[in-house]
OpenMM code with the backbone's topology and positions (N, CA, C; nanometers):
from openmm import Vec3, app, unit

residues = "MET SER HIS THR THR ILE GLY ILE ALA VAL GLY ALA ILE LEU ALA LEU THR ALA VAL MET LEU GLY PHE TRP ALA PHE LEU LEU VAL ALA VAL ALA MET GLY VAL GLY ALA VAL VAL ALA ARG VAL LEU ASP GLY ASP LEU ASP LEU ARG ARG VAL ALA ASP ALA PHE ARG GLY ARG ARG SER SER SER".split()
positions = [
    Vec3(-1.5781, -0.7381, -0.3909),
    Vec3(-1.5722, -0.5940, -0.3859),
    Vec3(-1.4828, -0.5462, -0.5012),
    Vec3(-1.5279, -0.4463, -0.5740),
    Vec3(-1.4512, -0.3985, -0.6884),
    Vec3(-1.3394, -0.3045, -0.6436),
    Vec3(-1.2440, -0.2834, -0.7330),
    Vec3(-1.1338, -0.1937, -0.7018),
    Vec3(-1.1836, -0.0509, -0.6804),
    Vec3(-1.2864, -0.0123, -0.7501),
    Vec3(-1.3435, 0.1214, -0.7332),
    Vec3(-1.4004, 0.1385, -0.5929),
    Vec3(-1.4718, 0.0393, -0.5455),
    Vec3(-1.5292, 0.0455, -0.4109),
    Vec3(-1.4198, 0.0523, -0.3051),
    Vec3(-1.3177, -0.0265, -0.3223),
    Vec3(-1.2060, -0.0250, -0.2275),
    Vec3(-1.1365, 0.1102, -0.2302),
    Vec3(-1.1159, 0.1660, -0.3499),
    Vec3(-1.0531, 0.2975, -0.3614),
    Vec3(-1.1337, 0.4068, -0.2943),
    Vec3(-1.2645, 0.4009, -0.3107),
    Vec3(-1.3514, 0.4992, -0.2460),
    Vec3(-1.3421, 0.4864, -0.0939),
    Vec3(-1.3422, 0.3643, -0.0428),
    Vec3(-1.3329, 0.3431, 0.1016),
    Vec3(-1.1998, 0.3930, 0.1568),
    Vec3(-1.0916, 0.3639, 0.0876),
    Vec3(-0.9591, 0.4108, 0.1319),
    Vec3(-0.9543, 0.5631, 0.1303),
    Vec3(-1.0060, 0.6239, 0.0248),
    Vec3(-1.0088, 0.7690, 0.0168),
    Vec3(-1.0913, 0.8315, 0.1284),
    Vec3(-1.2041, 0.7708, 0.1593),
    Vec3(-1.2893, 0.8222, 0.2663),
    Vec3(-1.2202, 0.8116, 0.4020),
    Vec3(-1.1533, 0.7001, 0.4262),
    Vec3(-1.0821, 0.6825, 0.5530),
    Vec3(-0.9705, 0.7866, 0.5662),
    Vec3(-0.8945, 0.8055, 0.4592),
    Vec3(-0.7861, 0.9038, 0.4637),
    Vec3(-0.8403, 1.0455, 0.4795),
    Vec3(-0.9484, 1.0786, 0.4110),
    Vec3(-1.0064, 1.2125, 0.4224),
    Vec3(-1.0588, 1.2381, 0.5633),
    Vec3(-1.1282, 1.1421, 0.6198),
    Vec3(-1.1787, 1.1588, 0.7565),
    Vec3(-1.0645, 1.1719, 0.8568),
    Vec3(-0.9595, 1.0949, 0.8372),
    Vec3(-0.8443, 1.1042, 0.9263),
    Vec3(-0.7817, 1.2427, 0.9177),
    Vec3(-0.7661, 1.2937, 0.7965),
    Vec3(-0.7052, 1.4264, 0.7783),
    Vec3(-0.7901, 1.5355, 0.8419),
    Vec3(-0.9215, 1.5271, 0.8245),
    Vec3(-1.0106, 1.6302, 0.8773),
    Vec3(-1.0181, 1.6237, 1.0295),
    Vec3(-1.0292, 1.5034, 1.0835),
    Vec3(-1.0515, 1.4894, 1.2271),
    Vec3(-0.9237, 1.4958, 1.3095),
    Vec3(-0.8140, 1.4415, 1.2584),
    Vec3(-0.6947, 1.4269, 1.3417),
    Vec3(-0.5740, 1.5055, 1.2929),
    Vec3(-0.5771, 1.5559, 1.1718),
    Vec3(-0.4663, 1.6364, 1.1219),
    Vec3(-0.3745, 1.5619, 1.0273),
    Vec3(-0.2745, 1.6370, 0.9801),
    Vec3(-0.1856, 1.5870, 0.8759),
    Vec3(-0.1027, 1.4673, 0.9203),
    Vec3(-0.0441, 1.4718, 1.0392),
    Vec3(0.0464, 1.3641, 1.0811),
    Vec3(-0.0284, 1.2332, 1.1025),
    Vec3(-0.1498, 1.2408, 1.1539),
    Vec3(-0.2307, 1.1196, 1.1675),
    Vec3(-0.2679, 1.0664, 1.0295),
    Vec3(-0.3001, 1.1576, 0.9363),
    Vec3(-0.3288, 1.1197, 0.7986),
    Vec3(-0.2094, 1.0456, 0.7385),
    Vec3(-0.0908, 1.0998, 0.7581),
    Vec3(0.0296, 1.0383, 0.7037),
    Vec3(0.0537, 0.9009, 0.7656),
    Vec3(0.0348, 0.8885, 0.8966),
    Vec3(0.0521, 0.7605, 0.9649),
    Vec3(-0.0464, 0.6561, 0.9125),
    Vec3(-0.1716, 0.6958, 0.8943),
    Vec3(-0.2724, 0.6028, 0.8439),
    Vec3(-0.2396, 0.5618, 0.7006),
    Vec3(-0.1950, 0.6566, 0.6185),
    Vec3(-0.1597, 0.6255, 0.4797),
    Vec3(-0.0432, 0.5272, 0.4728),
    Vec3(0.0581, 0.5477, 0.5558),
    Vec3(0.1732, 0.4569, 0.5580),
    Vec3(0.1306, 0.3188, 0.6080),
    Vec3(0.0478, 0.3152, 0.7106),
    Vec3(0.0010, 0.1861, 0.7639),
    Vec3(-0.0807, 0.1104, 0.6586),
    Vec3(-0.1618, 0.1821, 0.5816),
    Vec3(-0.2383, 0.1176, 0.4747),
    Vec3(-0.1456, 0.0630, 0.3668),
    Vec3(-0.0421, 0.1373, 0.3341),
    Vec3(0.0545, 0.0917, 0.2346),
    Vec3(0.1279, -0.0332, 0.2802),
    Vec3(0.1717, -0.0331, 0.4051),
    Vec3(0.2409, -0.1501, 0.4597),
    Vec3(0.1461, -0.2703, 0.4620),
    Vec3(0.0229, -0.2475, 0.5012),
    Vec3(-0.0759, -0.3559, 0.5025),
    Vec3(-0.1010, -0.4127, 0.3643),
    Vec3(-0.1043, -0.3258, 0.2640),
    Vec3(-0.1254, -0.3719, 0.1265),
    Vec3(-0.0076, -0.4565, 0.0786),
    Vec3(0.1139, -0.4148, 0.1109),
    Vec3(0.2328, -0.4907, 0.0705),
    Vec3(0.2348, -0.6266, 0.1400),
    Vec3(0.2065, -0.6292, 0.2689),
    Vec3(0.2043, -0.7559, 0.3433),
    Vec3(0.0983, -0.8492, 0.2864),
    Vec3(-0.0185, -0.7962, 0.2544),
    Vec3(-0.1255, -0.8787, 0.1980),
    Vec3(-0.0840, -0.9371, 0.0635),
    Vec3(-0.0176, -0.8575, -0.0217),
    Vec3(0.0255, -0.9076, -0.1525),
    Vec3(0.1323, -1.0152, -0.1377),
    Vec3(0.2211, -1.0006, -0.0393),
    Vec3(0.3232, -1.1030, -0.0154),
    Vec3(0.2568, -1.2320, 0.0315),
    Vec3(0.1636, -1.2223, 0.1242),
    Vec3(0.0961, -1.3412, 0.1759),
    Vec3(0.0100, -1.4093, 0.0701),
    Vec3(-0.0460, -1.3309, -0.0216),
    Vec3(-0.1258, -1.3884, -0.1309),
    Vec3(-0.0387, -1.4497, -0.2398),
    Vec3(0.0900, -1.4179, -0.2380),
    Vec3(0.1800, -1.4688, -0.3401),
    Vec3(0.1852, -1.3822, -0.4643),
    Vec3(0.1284, -1.2626, -0.4583),
    Vec3(0.1268, -1.1719, -0.5727),
    Vec3(0.2537, -1.0874, -0.5824),
    Vec3(0.3345, -1.0868, -0.4791),
    Vec3(0.4544, -1.0049, -0.4768),
    Vec3(0.5708, -1.0881, -0.4238),
    Vec3(0.6783, -1.0973, -0.5023),
    Vec3(0.7977, -1.1709, -0.4632),
    Vec3(0.9029, -1.0701, -0.4168),
    Vec3(0.9319, -1.0720, -0.2870),
    Vec3(1.0241, -0.9732, -0.2318),
    Vec3(1.1661, -0.9878, -0.2869),
    Vec3(1.2053, -1.1085, -0.3247),
    Vec3(1.3390, -1.1263, -0.3825),
    Vec3(1.3509, -1.0521, -0.5144),
    Vec3(1.2476, -1.0577, -0.5960),
    Vec3(1.2503, -0.9857, -0.7245),
    Vec3(1.2490, -0.8349, -0.7027),
    Vec3(1.1773, -0.7893, -0.6020),
    Vec3(1.1755, -0.6462, -0.5708),
    Vec3(1.3139, -0.6019, -0.5252),
    Vec3(1.3776, -0.6807, -0.4375),
    Vec3(1.5119, -0.6479, -0.3905),
    Vec3(1.6120, -0.6470, -0.5054),
    Vec3(1.6005, -0.7433, -0.5966),
    Vec3(1.6885, -0.7464, -0.7142),
    Vec3(1.6693, -0.6225, -0.8010),
    Vec3(1.5460, -0.5777, -0.8145),
    Vec3(1.5197, -0.4578, -0.8950),
    Vec3(1.5840, -0.3348, -0.8310),
    Vec3(1.5803, -0.3253, -0.6983),
    Vec3(1.6435, -0.2123, -0.6315),
    Vec3(1.7961, -0.2182, -0.6413),
    Vec3(1.8495, -0.3386, -0.6504),
    Vec3(1.9952, -0.3545, -0.6640),
    Vec3(2.0422, -0.3319, -0.8084),
    Vec3(1.9500, -0.3174, -0.9013),
    Vec3(1.9849, -0.2937, -1.0381),
    Vec3(1.9938, -0.4174, -1.1229),
    Vec3(1.9603, -0.5305, -1.0674),
    Vec3(1.9619, -0.6548, -1.1432),
    Vec3(1.8329, -0.6650, -1.2222),
    Vec3(1.8435, -0.7089, -1.3447),
    Vec3(1.7255, -0.7214, -1.4301),
    Vec3(1.6924, -0.8685, -1.4489),
    Vec3(1.5653, -0.8937, -1.4654),
    Vec3(1.5231, -1.0315, -1.4935),
    Vec3(1.4827, -1.0415, -1.6394),
    Vec3(1.4896, -1.1612, -1.6934),
    Vec3(1.4549, -1.1808, -1.8332),
    Vec3(1.3057, -1.2015, -1.8529),
    Vec3(1.2317, -1.2215, -1.7434),
    Vec3(1.0882, -1.2460, -1.7580),
    Vec3(1.0065, -1.1236, -1.7251),
] * unit.nanometer
topology = app.Topology()
chain = topology.addChain("A")
for resn in residues:
    res = topology.addResidue(resn, chain)
    for name in ("N", "CA", "C"):
        topology.addAtom(name, app.Element.getBySymbol(name[0]), res)
């Protein structure tokens, strides 16, 4: 599945949620999708949480 197809599906889900259930449900679904995306990237090995934490602490990496 291409990134465009995934983006369209996410947009459609968020739009339907906003129309059918309102703003707060839309916000909840958007946050849940974001958390799911972060968890998936960590499990795939695409995101190193230690490096993210170091970046928030102001530590820089040489790579």
